[in-house]
C-alpha positions as CSV (number, residue, x, y, z in Angstrom):
1,X,-6.1,67.2,-4.4
2,X,-8.6,69.0,-1.7
3,X,-10.6,65.5,-1.0
4,X,-7.4,63.3,-0.3
5,X,-7.2,62.0,3.2
6,X,-3.9,63.3,5.0
7,X,-0.8,60.5,4.5
8,X,-1.6,57.8,7.2
9,X,-5.3,57.7,7.3
10,X,-7.8,55.2,5.2
11,X,-8.7,56.3,2.2
12,X,-12.5,55.4,1.6
13,X,-12.8,53.1,4.4
14,X,-9.6,51.4,3.0
15,X,-6.6,50.5,4.8
16,X,-3.5,52.7,3.7
17,X,-0.2,50.9,3.1
18,X,2.0,50.8,5.7
19,X,-0.7,50.9,8.1
20,X,-0.9,48.2,10.9
21,X,-3.5,45.8,10.0
22,X,-6.9,45.9,11.4
23,X,-8.7,43.3,13.6
24,X,-10.8,40.7,11.3
25,X,-14.8,41.3,10.9
26,X,-16.5,38.4,12.6
27,X,-18.1,35.5,10.5
28,X,-21.9,36.0,11.2
29,X,-22.6,32.7,9.7
30,X,-20.5,31.2,12.8
31,X,-22.6,31.4,16.4
32,X,-20.7,33.9,18.1
33,X,-20.0,33.6,21.8
34,X,-22.6,35.3,24.1
35,X,-25.0,36.1,20.9
36,X,-28.4,35.0,19.9
37,X,-28.0,32.1,17.9
38,X,-29.5,31.9,14.4
39,X,-33.2,30.6,14.1
40,X,-33.7,30.9,17.8
41,X,-36.3,33.5,18.7
42,X,-34.5,36.6,20.7
43,X,-36.0,38.5,23.6
44,X,-37.3,42.3,22.9
45,X,-36.1,44.6,25.6
46,X,-38.5,45.9,27.9
47,X,-40.8,48.2,26.9
48,X,-39.9,47.6,23.2
49,X,-42.8,46.7,21.1
50,X,-42.7,43.2,18.9
51,X,-41.6,43.7,15.4
52,X,-44.9,42.5,13.6
53,X,-44.9,41.9,10.5
54,X,-41.4,40.2,10.6
55,X,-41.3,36.3,9.6
56,X,-41.0,34.4,12.8
57,X,-38.7,31.0,12.6
58,X,-40.2,28.0,11.2
59,X,-42.1,25.6,13.0
60,X,-42.5,28.3,16.1
61,X,-46.1,29.3,16.9
62,X,-47.1,33.1,15.8
63,X,-47.1,34.9,19.2
64,X,-50.2,36.8,19.7
65,X,-51.3,40.5,18.5
66,X,-51.4,42.1,21.6
67,X,-54.8,43.7,21.9
68,X,-55.6,47.8,22.8
69,X,-55.5,48.0,26.7
70,X,-54.2,44.6,27.0
71,X,-51.0,43.8,28.8
72,X,-48.2,42.4,26.4
73,X,-46.4,39.3,27.4
74,X,-43.1,39.5,29.2
75,X,-40.1,38.3,27.5
76,X,-38.1,35.2,29.2
77,X,-36.1,37.0,31.7
78,X,-37.0,40.2,32.4
79,X,-38.6,41.4,35.2
80,X,-42.5,41.1,35.6
81,X,-44.5,44.5,36.1
82,X,-44.7,45.2,40.3
83,X,-48.0,44.0,41.6
84,X,-50.2,45.4,43.9
85,X,-50.1,43.6,47.7
86,X,-52.5,43.6,50.3
87,X,-50.5,46.5,52.3
88,X,-50.1,48.4,49.0
89,X,-53.4,48.9,47.5
90,X,-54.0,49.1,43.9
91,X,-54.0,52.6,41.8
92,X,-57.4,52.5,40.4
93,X,-56.9,52.9,36.5
94,X,-59.2,54.4,34.0
95,X,-61.4,51.4,32.6
96,X,-60.1,50.9,29.1
97,X,-62.8,50.3,26.3
98,X,-62.5,46.3,25.1
99,X,-62.7,46.9,21.5
100,X,-61.6,43.0,21.0
101,X,-60.4,39.9,23.2
102,X,-58.2,37.9,21.7
103,X,-58.6,34.6,21.0
104,X,-56.7,31.4,21.8
105,X,-54.7,30.0,19.2
106,X,-56.2,27.2,17.3
107,X,-59.9,28.5,18.6
108,X,-62.7,28.9,16.2
109,X,-63.6,32.7,15.5
110,X,-67.2,33.6,16.0
111,X,-68.2,35.2,12.6
112,X,-69.4,38.5,12.9
113,X,-72.0,40.7,11.1
114,X,-70.4,42.4,7.8
115,X,-67.0,40.2,8.6
116,X,-65.8,37.2,6.4
117,X,-65.2,34.2,9.4
118,X,-61.5,33.8,10.2
119,X,-59.6,30.6,9.0
120,X,-59.6,29.4,12.0
121,X,-63.7,29.1,11.9
122,X,-63.6,27.6,8.4
123,X,-61.1,25.2,9.3
124,X,-63.7,23.9,12.4
125,X,-66.6,24.0,10.3
126,X,-65.1,21.1,8.3
127,X,-64.5,19.4,10.9
128,X,-68.2,18.9,11.8
129,X,-70.8,17.5,9.4
130,X,-73.3,20.0,8.5
131,X,-77.0,20.2,10.0
132,X,-78.7,19.0,7.0
133,X,-76.9,16.2,6.5
134,X,-77.3,15.4,10.3
135,X,-81.2,15.9,9.9
136,X,-81.4,13.8,6.9
137,X,-79.7,11.0,8.4
138,X,-82.3,10.7,11.4
139,X,-85.1,11.2,9.2
140,X,-83.5,8.3,6.8
141,X,-83.5,6.1,10.1
142,X,-87.1,7.0,11.2
143,X,-88.6,6.3,7.9
144,X,-86.9,2.9,7.9
145,X,-88.3,2.1,11.4
146,X,-91.9,3.2,10.1
147,X,-91.9,1.2,7.4
148,X,-90.3,-2.0,9.0
149,X,-93.5,-1.3,11.7
150,X,-95.9,-0.8,8.9
151,X,-94.8,-4.0,7.7
152,X,-95.1,-5.9,10.6
153,X,-98.4,-4.4,11.8
154,X,-99.8,-4.7,8.0
155,X,-98.6,-8.6,7.7
156,X,-101.2,-11.2,8.1
157,X,-100.2,-14.1,9.6
158,X,-101.8,-17.7,9.4
159,X,-102.6,-17.4,12.9
160,X,-104.4,-14.5,12.0
161,X,-106.7,-16.0,9.2
162,X,-107.6,-19.0,11.5
163,X,-108.5,-16.9,14.3
164,X,-111.3,-15.2,12.0
165,X,-111.9,-18.6,10.8
166,X,-113.0,-19.6,14.4
167,X,-115.1,-16.9,15.1
168,X,-116.9,-17.0,11.6
169,X,-117.6,-20.6,12.6
170,X,-118.9,-19.5,15.9
171,X,-121.3,-17.0,13.8
172,X,-123.0,-19.3,11.7
173,X,-123.3,-22.0,15.1
174,X,-124.9,-18.8,16.6
175,X,-127.1,-18.1,13.5
176,X,-128.8,-21.6,13.5
177,X,-129.5,-21.0,17.0
178,X,-131.4,-18.1,16.5
179,X,-133.2,-19.2,13.7
180,X,-134.4,-22.3,15.7
181,X,-135.2,-20.3,18.8
182,X,-137.7,-18.2,16.6
183,X,-139.1,-20.9,15.1
184,X,-140.0,-22.5,18.3
185,X,-141.6,-19.2,19.7
186,X,-143.6,-18.8,16.1
187,X,-145.3,-22.4,16.7
188,X,-145.9,-21.7,20.8
189,X,-149.9,-22.5,21.1
190,X,-149.7,-19.7,23.9
191,X,-151.5,-16.7,23.1
192,X,-148.4,-14.5,24.8
193,X,-145.5,-15.9,23.2
194,X,-143.7,-12.5,24.0
195,X,-141.0,-14.4,26.5
196,X,-140.1,-16.9,23.7
197,X,-139.0,-14.0,21.7
198,X,-137.3,-12.5,24.3
199,X,-134.4,-15.3,24.6
200,X,-134.5,-14.3,20.6
201,X,-133.8,-11.3,21.1
202,X,-131.4,-11.9,23.8
203,X,-129.0,-13.9,21.3
204,X,-129.9,-11.1,18.3
205,X,-127.6,-8.6,20.9
206,X,-124.9,-11.6,21.3
207,X,-124.5,-12.4,17.7
208,X,-124.0,-8.6,17.1
209,X,-121.5,-8.4,19.2
210,X,-119.4,-11.7,17.9
211,X,-120.1,-9.9,14.3
212,X,-117.8,-6.8,15.7
213,X,-115.5,-8.8,16.9
214,X,-115.0,-10.5,14.0
215,X,-114.7,-7.0,12.3
216,X,-111.9,-6.4,14.5
217,X,-109.8,-8.8,13.7
218,X,-106.4,-8.6,11.8
219,X,-107.6,-10.7,9.1
220,X,-110.5,-8.8,8.4
221,X,-108.9,-5.4,8.5
222,X,-105.8,-6.0,6.7
223,X,-106.9,-8.2,3.6
224,X,-108.5,-6.8,1.0
225,X,-110.5,-10.3,-0.3
226,X,-111.5,-11.2,3.5
227,X,-112.9,-7.6,4.2
228,X,-114.7,-7.8,0.9
229,X,-116.3,-10.8,1.7
230,X,-117.2,-9.6,5.3
231,X,-118.9,-6.1,4.3
232,X,-121.0,-8.6,2.3
233,X,-122.1,-10.5,5.4
234,X,-122.1,-7.4,7.6
235,X,-124.5,-5.6,5.1
236,X,-126.5,-9.2,5.0
237,X,-126.2,-9.4,8.8
238,X,-128.0,-5.8,9.0
239,X,-131.0,-6.8,7.6
240,X,-131.1,-10.1,9.2
241,X,-130.8,-8.5,12.2
242,X,-133.4,-6.2,11.4
243,X,-135.7,-8.3,10.0
244,X,-135.6,-11.0,13.2
245,X,-136.2,-7.8,15.5
246,X,-139.1,-7.0,13.5
247,X,-140.4,-10.7,13.8
248,X,-140.1,-10.7,17.5
249,X,-142.5,-7.5,17.6
250,X,-144.5,-8.8,15.1
251,X,-145.1,-12.4,15.8
252,X,-146.4,-12.2,19.6
253,X,-149.3,-9.6,18.4
254,X,-150.3,-12.2,15.5
255,X,-150.7,-15.1,17.8
256,X,-152.1,-13.2,20.5
257,X,-154.8,-12.0,17.4
258,X,-155.1,-15.4,16.3
259,X,-155.9,-16.8,19.7
260,X,-158.8,-14.2,20.7
261,X,-160.5,-14.7,17.1
262,X,-160.7,-18.1,16.8
263,X,-161.4,-18.4,20.5
264,X,-165.3,-17.8,19.8
265,X,-168.5,-18.7,22.1
266,X,-170.2,-21.9,21.0
267,X,-174.0,-21.4,19.7
268,X,-176.7,-22.0,22.1
269,X,-180.0,-22.5,20.3
270,X,-182.0,-22.3,24.1
271,X,-180.8,-18.6,24.6
272,X,-179.8,-17.3,21.8
273,X,-179.8,-13.9,23.0
274,X,-177.3,-14.6,25.6
275,X,-174.9,-16.2,23.0
276,X,-175.2,-12.9,20.5
277,X,-174.2,-11.1,23.9
278,X,-171.4,-13.0,24.3
279,X,-170.2,-13.3,20.5
280,X,-170.0,-9.5,20.8
281,X,-167.6,-9.2,23.7
282,X,-165.4,-11.9,21.9
283,X,-165.5,-10.1,18.7
284,X,-164.8,-6.7,20.4
285,X,-161.4,-8.2,21.8
286,X,-160.6,-9.7,18.5
287,X,-160.8,-6.1,17.1
288,X,-158.9,-4.7,20.1
289,X,-156.0,-7.5,19.2
290,X,-156.3,-7.1,15.5
291,X,-155.6,-3.1,16.0
292,X,-152.3,-4.1,18.0
293,X,-151.2,-6.2,15.0
294,X,-152.0,-2.9,12.6
295,X,-149.1,-1.6,14.6
296,X,-146.3,-3.9,14.0
297,X,-143.4,-2.8,11.8
298,X,-143.9,-5.7,9.3
299,X,-145.8,-4.2,6.8
300,X,-148.0,-7.2,5.1
301,X,-148.9,-8.1,9.0
302,X,-149.4,-4.5,9.8
303,X,-152.1,-4.3,6.8
304,X,-153.6,-7.8,8.0
305,X,-153.9,-6.7,11.7
306,X,-156.1,-3.3,9.7
307,X,-158.0,-5.4,7.9
308,X,-159.4,-7.5,10.4
309,X,-160.0,-4.8,12.8
310,X,-162.2,-3.1,10.2
311,X,-164.1,-6.5,9.5
312,X,-164.6,-7.9,13.0
313,X,-165.7,-4.3,13.9
314,X,-168.3,-4.4,11.2
315,X,-169.1,-8.1,12.2
316,X,-169.7,-7.1,15.8
317,X,-172.1,-4.4,14.9
318,X,-174.0,-6.6,13.0
319,X,-173.7,-9.2,16.2
320,X,-175.3,-6.0,18.3
321,X,-178.3,-5.9,16.2
322,X,-179.1,-9.5,16.7
323,X,-178.8,-9.6,20.5
324,X,-181.3,-6.5,20.7
325,X,-184.0,-8.9,18.5
326,X,-186.3,-10.8,20.6
327,X,-184.9,-14.1,19.8
328,X,-186.2,-16.3,22.7
329,X,-189.1,-15.5,21.6
330,X,-188.8,-15.2,17.9
331,X,-191.7,-17.2,15.8
332,X,-191.1,-18.3,11.8
333,X,-192.5,-15.4,9.4
334,X,-192.2,-12.6,12.0
335,X,-190.6,-9.4,11.5
336,X,-187.8,-10.2,14.2
337,X,-187.5,-13.5,12.3
338,X,-186.8,-11.9,8.7
339,X,-184.8,-9.2,10.4
340,X,-182.6,-12.0,11.8
341,X,-182.0,-13.6,8.2
342,X,-181.4,-10.1,6.9
343,X,-178.8,-9.8,9.5
344,X,-177.3,-12.8,8.8
345,X,-177.2,-12.5,5.2
346,X,-174.9,-9.2,5.5
347,X,-172.5,-10.6,8.0
348,X,-172.2,-13.1,5.5
349,X,-171.1,-10.8,2.9
350,X,-168.3,-9.3,5.0
351,X,-165.1,-10.2,3.4
352,X,-162.4,-12.0,5.8
353,X,-159.2,-10.8,5.4
354,X,-156.2,-13.1,4.4
355,X,-152.5,-12.4,5.6
356,X,-150.2,-11.9,1.9
357,X,-147.3,-14.1,2.8
358,X,-145.0,-12.8,-0.3
359,X,-143.8,-9.9,1.2
360,X,-143.0,-12.1,4.6
361,X,-141.1,-14.3,2.6
362,X,-139.2,-11.9,0.0
363,X,-138.0,-10.2,3.4
364,X,-136.9,-13.3,4.8
365,X,-135.2,-14.3,1.6
366,X,-133.2,-11.1,1.4
367,X,-132.3,-11.6,5.4
368,X,-130.5,-15.0,4.7
369,X,-127.0,-15.0,6.0
370,X,-126.2,-18.8,5.3
371,X,-124.9,-17.4,1.8
372,X,-122.7,-14.9,2.8
373,X,-121.6,-16.9,5.9
374,X,-120.5,-19.5,3.7
375,X,-118.6,-17.5,1.0
376,X,-116.2,-15.4,4.3
377,X,-115.5,-19.2,5.6
378,X,-114.4,-20.6,2.6
379,X,-112.1,-16.9,2.0
380,X,-110.8,-17.6,5.4
381,X,-110.1,-21.4,4.4
382,X,-108.5,-20.8,1.1
383,X,-105.9,-18.1,2.4
384,X,-104.9,-20.9,5.4
385,X,-104.3,-23.5,2.7
């Protein structure tokens, strides 16, 4: 029994009989005096690395991972590394590359290209609303605000209709005043009635300005029915304004020609030669004024002026031939007498032109504003009810 230990020696770690008792082994489940307590962190000896990968006590924070080239935290109670003082300059150390800086516990890690974001970054991102949600919320608020503004700016109130109605009634009064002004000018006996029409043209400009004010009012711009009636009125107003302006240019020329052509010298049998010479001058002035009438914008009046100019010019030529005769010493049956009779016959054959009023009446009817103004006023009144 070569493997049997000598008498009195322990065999296989067991005490031998007749040996004194061995001291009792400590119970490690009970706290030992001077030793670390179970569940409490044990400081690592200075210079010894932390045993990573070992479970830490429950509820205690995980120690940060030491980074390459960075100093390790010193255990509690261990002397700190000597630091250089002012009298002892620090020994220059070789620069170590900072491959990674440790982040503070609980701070999100910025995602790196090719790496998945850390758990902390994901947790922090969940606490912040996505940018798309923020943008959508802001856009919704803006849309609601714009809708409210659109509703308020497009809503036509009772006061808006009343304002437009007052302006429409003012236009009706101006329309009546303009017609009266032009009627008064047309009935003037003065051969130059242009000054009377100047006042009418001023009122036309004011009428246009008042119409533009009505167009800018909210009831006209925002209400479909009112806008439709105003557009009809505006088309008629444009025709009316054009017609009245044309009339303001035509009527003075017509009045002047009428005054000149009807103011002829009286026949004087005692001095027939002088009479025909004065008549020739009067016809010349009449033809000139008829030529001015031929230039007016109203077609029927212009045609009438052209026809008058041609007719009067022909008559003047005949009167000039009469003035060349020896009318003061003319004898019955003489050659001059026969020629005078022949010239009178030719003058009688010349037609006197007439003014065609049908076109003018048609233009005046088309330019009548009373109907469209009344329709606009009625529509506004119904909106107020």
